[in-house]
C-alpha positions in Angstrom: 3.2 5.9 2.9 2.3 9.1 1.2 5.4 11.0 0.2 7.5 7.9 -0.3 6.8 6.5 -3.8 7.3 2.7 -4.3 7.8 2.3 -0.5 6.1 -0.5 1.4 6.7 -1.3 5.0 6.3 -4.9 6.1 5.2 -5.5 9.7 5.0 -1.7 10.4 2.4 0.2 12.4 -1.0 -1.5 12.9 0.0 -4.9 11.6 0.1 -7.0 14.8 -3.1 -9.1 15.3 -2.0 -10.9 18.4 -3.6 -14.2 17.2 -1.7 -15.3 14.1 1.8 -15.7 13.0 3.9 -12.7 12.0 4.9 -14.7 9.0 1.3 -14.7 7.7 1.2 -10.9 8.3 4.4 -10.5 6.3 3.2 -12.7 3.5 0.0 -10.8 3.2 1.9 -7.5 3.2 4.3 -8.8 0.5 1.4 -10.0 -1.7 -0.4 -6.7 -1.4 2.8 -4.7 -2.2 3.4 -6.8 -5.3 -0.1 -6.3 -6.6 0.3 -2.5 -6.2 3.9 -2.5 -7.6 3.0 -4.7 -10.6 2.9 -1.7 -13.1 6.3 -0.6 -11.9 7.8 -4.1 -12.0 6.5 -4.6 -15.5 8.0 -1.4 -16.7 4.8 0.5 -17.5 4.9 2.9 -14.6 7.6 4.9 -12.9 6.1 4.9 -9.4 3.1 4.2 -7.3 2.2 6.3 -4.2 -0.8 6.1 -1.9 -2.9 9.3 -1.9 -2.8 11.3 1.3 -6.6 11.3 1.6 -6.7 7.5 1.3 -4.0 7.1 3.9 -5.8 9.4 6.3 -9.1 7.7 5.8 -7.5 4.3 6.4 -5.7 5.4 9.5 -8.9 6.8 11.0 -10.8 3.6 10.1 -8.2 1.5 11.8 -8.1 3.7 15.0 -11.9 3.7 15.2 -12.0 -0.1 14.9 -9.3 -0.4 17.6 -11.3 1.6 20.0 -13.7 -1.4 20.2 -11.0 -3.8 21.1 -9.6 -5.1 24.4 -6.7 -2.6 24.2 -9.2 0.2 24.9 -11.0 -1.5 27.7 -9.7 0.9 30.4 -6.5 -0.9 31.4 -3.0 0.3 30.9 -1.3 -1.2 27.9 2.0 -0.5 26.1 -0.1 -0.7 22.9 -1.7 2.7 23.7 0.3 5.9 24.0 -0.7 9.0 26.1 -2.9 10.3 23.3 -4.9 7.0 23.1 -3.2 6.2 19.8 -2.7 2.5 19.1 0.2 2.1 16.7 0.6 -1.7 17.1 -2.7 -3.5 16.7 -4.5 -4.5 13.6 -8.2 -4.6 14.5 -9.3 -7.3 12.0 -8.1 -10.8 11.2 -5.2 -11.7 8.9 -7.9 -13.5 6.8 -9.6 -10.1 6.4 -6.2 -8.5 5.4 -5.5 -11.4 3.0 -8.9 -10.9 1.3 -8.6 -7.1 1.2 -5.2 -7.4 -0.4 -6.6 -9.4 -3.3 -8.5 -6.3 -4.5 -6.5 -3.1 -4.3 -8.5 0.1 -4.5 -6.7 1.7 -7.4 -8.4 5.1 -7.0 -6.4 5.4 -3.8 -3.1 5.3 -5.6 -1.2 7.8 -7.8 0.4 5.9 -10.6 3.0 7.7 -12.7 3.1 6.0 -16.0 5.9 6.2 -18.7 3.7 8.1 -21.2 6.5 10.5 -22.3 8.9 7.6 -22.7 6.4 5.7 -24.8 5.8 8.7 -27.0 9.5 9.2 -27.4 10.2 5.6 -28.3 7.3 5.5 -30.8 8.5 8.7 -32.5 12.0 7.3 -32.7 10.8 4.1 -34.3 8.7 6.2 -36.8 11.7 8.3 -37.7 13.7 5.1 -38.4 10.9 3.8 -40.6 10.7 7.1 -42.5 14.4 7.2 -43.0 14.5 3.6 -44.3 11.7 4.4 -46.8 12.9 7.7 -48.0 
């Protein structure tokens, strides 16, 4: 979620498919989060955060796809609120989510790297070398 660096929500809004196990959905979410968080976990980045524009585009894409599902067939459903917003359903299969999670779209993410710390550590090492030589 934009505004919450390094935060990933498992089984949150728009994750229920209705035809597969919640365990599969959770595993897919964990695998995706780990791919995105890899630079942070390896120590080369301070944080990852989805861009607001990417989040908005994804939400609109999900809601548009959900309008073509049974939940929007004209019957009353607890899935749909009074504004025709479906916060529960995932419009595609978990196989689709699994495949999509293999290839993160990196341009959709702000990744804050440790550039200043790398420069600081490099200069400190150079100073040590210079002191040892001279």
